ChimeraX commands (.cxc) that place a marker at each C-alpha (Angstrom):
marker #1 position -80.00,-1.98,-42.42 radius 0.5
marker #1 position -77.72,-3.42,-39.77 radius 0.5
marker #1 position -77.36,-7.18,-39.72 radius 0.5
marker #1 position -76.80,-8.32,-36.16 radius 0.5
marker #1 position -74.72,-11.44,-35.50 radius 0.5
marker #1 position -76.67,-14.63,-34.81 radius 0.5
marker #1 position -77.36,-14.88,-31.07 radius 0.5
marker #1 position -77.34,-18.67,-31.05 radius 0.5
marker #1 position -75.10,-19.60,-33.97 radius 0.5
marker #1 position -72.03,-21.75,-33.81 radius 0.5
marker #1 position -68.58,-20.28,-33.27 radius 0.5
marker #1 position -67.88,-19.67,-36.95 radius 0.5
marker #1 position -71.24,-17.99,-37.59 radius 0.5
marker #1 position -70.75,-15.69,-34.61 radius 0.5
marker #1 position -67.16,-14.78,-35.51 radius 0.5
marker #1 position -68.15,-14.04,-39.09 radius 0.5
marker #1 position -71.25,-12.19,-37.92 radius 0.5
marker #1 position -69.34,-9.83,-35.64 radius 0.5
marker #1 position -66.63,-9.18,-38.23 radius 0.5
marker #1 position -69.24,-8.46,-40.91 radius 0.5
marker #1 position -71.11,-6.13,-38.53 radius 0.5
marker #1 position -67.90,-4.15,-38.01 radius 0.5
marker #1 position -67.05,-4.13,-41.72 radius 0.5
marker #1 position -70.51,-2.70,-42.39 radius 0.5
marker #1 position -69.94,-0.05,-39.68 radius 0.5
marker #1 position -66.73,1.04,-41.43 radius 0.5
marker #1 position -68.66,1.53,-44.66 radius 0.5
marker #1 position -71.55,3.33,-42.95 radius 0.5
marker #1 position -69.17,5.72,-41.19 radius 0.5
marker #1 position -67.49,6.63,-44.47 radius 0.5
marker #1 position -70.67,6.91,-46.54 radius 0.5
marker #1 position -71.73,10.23,-48.05 radius 0.5
marker #1 position -68.53,12.17,-47.34 radius 0.5
marker #1 position -66.54,14.24,-49.79 radius 0.5
marker #1 position -62.90,13.49,-50.52 radius 0.5
marker #1 position -61.95,16.59,-48.55 radius 0.5
marker #1 position -63.92,15.42,-45.51 radius 0.5
marker #1 position -62.40,11.94,-45.72 radius 0.5
marker #1 position -58.89,13.44,-45.73 radius 0.5
marker #1 position -59.53,16.06,-43.08 radius 0.5
marker #1 position -57.16,15.93,-40.10 radius 0.5
marker #1 position -59.14,16.34,-36.90 radius 0.5
marker #1 position -56.71,14.88,-34.36 radius 0.5
marker #1 position -52.99,15.45,-33.83 radius 0.5
marker #1 position -52.00,12.33,-35.80 radius 0.5
marker #1 position -51.72,13.20,-39.46 radius 0.5
marker #1 position -52.63,9.63,-40.38 radius 0.5
marker #1 position -55.84,9.28,-38.39 radius 0.5
marker #1 position -58.31,10.33,-41.06 radius 0.5
marker #1 position -61.26,8.50,-42.53 radius 0.5
marker #1 position -59.32,7.95,-45.75 radius 0.5
marker #1 position -56.22,6.80,-43.89 radius 0.5
marker #1 position -58.18,4.34,-41.77 radius 0.5
marker #1 position -59.92,2.90,-44.84 radius 0.5
marker #1 position -56.55,2.44,-46.53 radius 0.5
marker #1 position -55.19,0.72,-43.43 radius 0.5
marker #1 position -58.20,-1.59,-43.11 radius 0.5
marker #1 position -57.88,-2.57,-46.79 radius 0.5
marker #1 position -54.27,-3.51,-46.11 radius 0.5
marker #1 position -55.15,-5.43,-42.93 radius 0.5
marker #1 position -57.80,-7.48,-44.74 radius 0.5
marker #1 position -55.42,-8.19,-47.62 radius 0.5
marker #1 position -52.49,-9.11,-45.38 radius 0.5
marker #1 position -54.26,-11.48,-43.03 radius 0.5
marker #1 position -56.52,-13.24,-45.50 radius 0.5
marker #1 position -54.79,-13.11,-48.90 radius 0.5
marker #1 position -51.15,-13.11,-47.78 radius 0.5
marker #1 position -51.16,-15.08,-44.53 radius 0.5
marker #1 position -54.05,-17.51,-45.03 radius 0.5
marker #1 position -53.99,-17.87,-48.82 radius 0.5
marker #1 position -50.22,-17.60,-49.38 radius 0.5
marker #1 position -50.33,-14.80,-51.93 radius 0.5
marker #1 position -47.43,-12.34,-52.34 radius 0.5
marker #1 position -47.64,-9.22,-50.18 radius 0.5
marker #1 position -47.98,-6.23,-52.53 radius 0.5
marker #1 position -47.17,-3.91,-49.63 radius 0.5
marker #1 position -43.97,-5.59,-48.38 radius 0.5
marker #1 position -41.51,-3.19,-50.06 radius 0.5
marker #1 position -43.51,-0.02,-49.36 radius 0.5
marker #1 position -43.99,-0.89,-45.68 radius 0.5
marker #1 position -40.28,-1.68,-45.28 radius 0.5
marker #1 position -39.53,1.90,-46.31 radius 0.5
marker #1 position -42.51,3.50,-44.53 radius 0.5
marker #1 position -44.40,1.59,-41.85 radius 0.5
marker #1 position -47.47,3.76,-42.49 radius 0.5
marker #1 position -47.46,3.60,-46.30 radius 0.5
marker #1 position -51.04,2.31,-46.56 radius 0.5
marker #1 position -52.33,5.31,-44.56 radius 0.5
marker #1 position -50.38,7.80,-46.71 radius 0.5
marker #1 position -51.34,6.20,-50.04 radius 0.5
marker #1 position -55.01,6.44,-49.10 radius 0.5
marker #1 position -54.78,10.22,-48.83 radius 0.5
marker #1 position -54.41,10.42,-52.64 radius 0.5
marker #1 position -57.23,8.04,-53.56 radius 0.5
marker #1 position -60.82,9.20,-54.07 radius 0.5
marker #1 position -63.11,8.04,-51.26 radius 0.5
marker #1 position -65.42,6.21,-53.64 radius 0.5
marker #1 position -62.45,4.12,-54.81 radius 0.5
marker #1 position -61.24,3.46,-51.25 radius 0.5
marker #1 position -64.69,2.24,-50.25 radius 0.5
marker #1 position -64.92,0.00,-53.35 radius 0.5
marker #1 position -61.44,-1.39,-52.64 radius 0.5
marker #1 position -62.43,-2.14,-49.04 radius 0.5
marker #1 position -65.65,-3.86,-50.13 radius 0.5
marker #1 position -63.74,-5.90,-52.73 radius 0.5
marker #1 position -61.10,-6.91,-50.21 radius 0.5
marker #1 position -63.75,-7.93,-47.66 radius 0.5
marker #1 position -65.47,-10.11,-50.30 radius 0.5
marker #1 position -62.14,-11.77,-51.10 radius 0.5
marker #1 position -61.45,-12.28,-47.39 radius 0.5
marker #1 position -64.83,-13.99,-46.98 radius 0.5
marker #1 position -64.10,-16.27,-49.95 radius 0.5
marker #1 position -60.70,-17.26,-48.54 radius 0.5
marker #1 position -62.13,-17.86,-45.06 radius 0.5
marker #1 position -64.93,-20.01,-46.47 radius 0.5
marker #1 position -62.36,-22.51,-47.80 radius 0.5
marker #1 position -60.84,-23.09,-44.34 radius 0.5
marker #1 position -61.90,-24.65,-41.07 radius 0.5
marker #1 position -61.39,-22.52,-37.97 radius 0.5
marker #1 position -58.56,-24.76,-36.77 radius 0.5
marker #1 position -56.73,-25.02,-40.12 radius 0.5
marker #1 position -53.14,-23.89,-39.58 radius 0.5
marker #1 position -50.87,-22.16,-42.06 radius 0.5
marker #1 position -47.20,-21.19,-41.76 radius 0.5
marker #1 position -46.59,-17.78,-40.24 radius 0.5
marker #1 position -43.49,-15.86,-39.16 radius 0.5
marker #1 position -40.47,-17.31,-37.35 radius 0.5
marker #1 position -41.59,-20.91,-37.90 radius 0.5
marker #1 position -44.87,-20.38,-36.08 radius 0.5
marker #1 position -48.32,-21.25,-37.36 radius 0.5
marker #1 position -51.61,-19.37,-37.29 radius 0.5
marker #1 position -55.18,-20.54,-37.82 radius 0.5
marker #1 position -58.35,-18.99,-39.23 radius 0.5
marker #1 position -59.85,-18.63,-35.74 radius 0.5
marker #1 position -56.96,-16.35,-34.68 radius 0.5
marker #1 position -57.26,-14.27,-37.87 radius 0.5
marker #1 position -61.01,-13.76,-37.44 radius 0.5
marker #1 position -60.60,-12.74,-33.79 radius 0.5
marker #1 position -57.72,-10.43,-34.66 radius 0.5
marker #1 position -59.74,-8.80,-37.46 radius 0.5
marker #1 position -62.69,-8.29,-35.11 radius 0.5
marker #1 position -60.34,-6.50,-32.70 radius 0.5
marker #1 position -58.60,-4.47,-35.41 radius 0.5
marker #1 position -61.75,-3.50,-37.31 radius 0.5
marker #1 position -63.61,-2.71,-34.08 radius 0.5
marker #1 position -60.85,-0.42,-32.84 radius 0.5
marker #1 position -60.76,1.50,-36.10 radius 0.5
marker #1 position -64.57,1.59,-36.40 radius 0.5
marker #1 position -64.46,3.42,-33.07 radius 0.5
marker #1 position -61.97,5.91,-34.50 radius 0.5
marker #1 position -64.28,6.36,-37.49 radius 0.5
marker #1 position -67.22,7.00,-35.12 radius 0.5
marker #1 position -65.38,9.90,-33.53 radius 0.5
marker #1 position -64.06,11.34,-36.79 radius 0.5
marker #1 position -67.48,11.22,-38.41 radius 0.5
marker #1 position -69.06,13.00,-35.45 radius 0.5
marker #1 position -66.40,15.72,-35.64 radius 0.5
marker #1 position -66.97,16.15,-39.38 radius 0.5
marker #1 position -70.74,16.46,-39.55 radius 0.5
marker #1 position -72.21,15.47,-36.18 radius 0.5
marker #1 position -73.46,12.10,-37.43 radius 0.5
marker #1 position -73.57,9.55,-34.63 radius 0.5
marker #1 position -74.92,6.06,-34.09 radius 0.5
marker #1 position -74.54,2.84,-35.97 radius 0.5
marker link #1:1,2 radius 0.2
marker link #1:2,3 radius 0.2
marker link #1:3,4 radius 0.2
marker link #1:4,5 radius 0.2
marker link #1:5,6 radius 0.2
marker link #1:6,7 radius 0.2
marker link #1:7,8 radius 0.2
marker link #1:8,9 radius 0.2
marker link #1:9,10 radius 0.2
marker link #1:10,11 radius 0.2
marker link #1:11,12 radius 0.2
marker link #1:12,13 radius 0.2
marker link #1:13,14 radius 0.2
marker link #1:14,15 radius 0.2
marker link #1:15,16 radius 0.2
marker link #1:16,17 radius 0.2
marker link #1:17,18 radius 0.2
marker link #1:18,19 radius 0.2
marker link #1:19,20 radius 0.2
marker link #1:20,21 radius 0.2
marker link #1:21,22 radius 0.2
marker link #1:22,23 radius 0.2
marker link #1:23,24 radius 0.2
marker link #1:24,25 radius 0.2
marker link #1:25,26 radius 0.2
marker link #1:26,27 radius 0.2
marker link #1:27,28 radius 0.2
marker link #1:28,29 radius 0.2
marker link #1:29,30 radius 0.2
marker link #1:30,31 radius 0.2
marker link #1:31,32 radius 0.2
marker link #1:32,33 radius 0.2
marker link #1:33,34 radius 0.2
marker link #1:34,35 radius 0.2
marker link #1:35,36 radius 0.2
marker link #1:36,37 radius 0.2
marker link #1:37,38 radius 0.2
marker link #1:38,39 radius 0.2
marker link #1:39,40 radius 0.2
marker link #1:40,41 radius 0.2
marker link #1:41,42 radius 0.2
marker link #1:42,43 radius 0.2
marker link #1:43,44 radius 0.2
marker link #1:44,45 radius 0.2
marker link #1:45,46 radius 0.2
marker link #1:46,47 radius 0.2
marker link #1:47,48 radius 0.2
marker link #1:48,49 radius 0.2
marker link #1:49,50 radius 0.2
marker link #1:50,51 radius 0.2
marker link #1:51,52 radius 0.2
marker link #1:52,53 radius 0.2
marker link #1:53,54 radius 0.2
marker link #1:54,55 radius 0.2
marker link #1:55,56 radius 0.2
marker link #1:56,57 radius 0.2
marker link #1:57,58 radius 0.2
marker link #1:58,59 radius 0.2
marker link #1:59,60 radius 0.2
marker link #1:60,61 radius 0.2
marker link #1:61,62 radius 0.2
marker link #1:62,63 radius 0.2
marker link #1:63,64 radius 0.2
marker link #1:64,65 radius 0.2
marker link #1:65,66 radius 0.2
marker link #1:66,67 radius 0.2
marker link #1:67,68 radius 0.2
marker link #1:68,69 radius 0.2
marker link #1:69,70 radius 0.2
marker link #1:70,71 radius 0.2
marker link #1:71,72 radius 0.2
marker link #1:72,73 radius 0.2
marker link #1:73,74 radius 0.2
marker link #1:74,75 radius 0.2
marker link #1:75,76 radius 0.2
marker link #1:76,77 radius 0.2
marker link #1:77,78 radius 0.2
marker link #1:78,79 radius 0.2
marker link #1:79,80 radius 0.2
marker link #1:80,81 radius 0.2
marker link #1:81,82 radius 0.2
marker link #1:82,83 radius 0.2
marker link #1:83,84 radius 0.2
marker link #1:84,85 radius 0.2
marker link #1:85,86 radius 0.2
marker link #1:86,87 radius 0.2
marker link #1:87,88 radius 0.2
marker link #1:88,89 radius 0.2
marker link #1:89,90 radius 0.2
marker link #1:90,91 radius 0.2
marker link #1:91,92 radius 0.2
marker link #1:92,93 radius 0.2
marker link #1:93,94 radius 0.2
marker link #1:94,95 radius 0.2
marker link #1:95,96 radius 0.2
marker link #1:96,97 radius 0.2
marker link #1:97,98 radius 0.2
marker link #1:98,99 radius 0.2
marker link #1:99,100 radius 0.2
marker link #1:100,101 radius 0.2
marker link #1:101,102 radius 0.2
marker link #1:102,103 radius 0.2
marker link #1:103,104 radius 0.2
marker link #1:104,105 radius 0.2
marker link #1:105,106 radius 0.2
marker link #1:106,107 radius 0.2
marker link #1:107,108 radius 0.2
marker link #1:108,109 radius 0.2
marker link #1:109,110 radius 0.2
marker link #1:110,111 radius 0.2
marker link #1:111,112 radius 0.2
marker link #1:112,113 radius 0.2
marker link #1:113,114 radius 0.2
marker link #1:114,115 radius 0.2
marker link #1:115,116 radius 0.2
marker link #1:116,117 radius 0.2
marker link #1:117,118 radius 0.2
marker link #1:118,119 radius 0.2
marker link #1:119,120 radius 0.2
marker link #1:120,121 radius 0.2
marker link #1:121,122 radius 0.2
marker link #1:122,123 radius 0.2
marker link #1:123,124 radius 0.2
marker link #1:124,125 radius 0.2
marker link #1:125,126 radius 0.2
marker link #1:126,127 radius 0.2
marker link #1:127,128 radius 0.2
marker link #1:128,129 radius 0.2
marker link #1:129,130 radius 0.2
marker link #1:130,131 radius 0.2
marker link #1:131,132 radius 0.2
marker link #1:132,133 radius 0.2
marker link #1:133,134 radius 0.2
marker link #1:134,135 radius 0.2
marker link #1:135,136 radius 0.2
marker link #1:136,137 radius 0.2
marker link #1:137,138 radius 0.2
marker link #1:138,139 radius 0.2
marker link #1:139,140 radius 0.2
marker link #1:140,141 radius 0.2
marker link #1:141,142 radius 0.2
marker link #1:142,143 radius 0.2
marker link #1:143,144 radius 0.2
marker link #1:144,145 radius 0.2
marker link #1:145,146 radius 0.2
marker link #1:146,147 radius 0.2
marker link #1:147,148 radius 0.2
marker link #1:148,149 radius 0.2
marker link #1:149,150 radius 0.2
marker link #1:150,151 radius 0.2
marker link #1:151,152 radius 0.2
marker link #1:152,153 radius 0.2
marker link #1:153,154 radius 0.2
marker link #1:154,155 radius 0.2
marker link #1:155,156 radius 0.2
marker link #1:156,157 radius 0.2
marker link #1:157,158 radius 0.2
marker link #1:158,159 radius 0.2
marker link #1:159,160 radius 0.2
marker link #1:160,161 radius 0.2
marker link #1:161,162 radius 0.2
marker link #1:162,163 radius 0.2
marker link #1:163,164 radius 0.2
view
């Protein structure tokens, strides 16, 4: 069942609602596939696969919420210095069931971290700048929405499944 964002909620409820709707779409679009289907290359980019996109979205959730907002060490820093697409490549060797569980776990952690902050709370970012929770939520809506669209197309090419 799809949970639509609150039509009359406050800013935080609506931001969280849209991000959660998109997170659910990512999981729906990857549900019921085999590992082979999740790794299948259907477009010229070798990295644009269902598995690769799930790996990337796990990283994005971890980076913005755990690393940036919660100040935790970035477990991907070294790998991404050597290969800017490491999270896509790593995902190609992980069973889909594990990728989905990792994404769900990371989304839960992201929600917990966000719940401790006000939208305007600022944390240090790069180059002496600051970032707040509002920016991170909006950015994750954009990022997750873009990749949910990729997943829509890949899923349709794999088995014809369309719709939310």
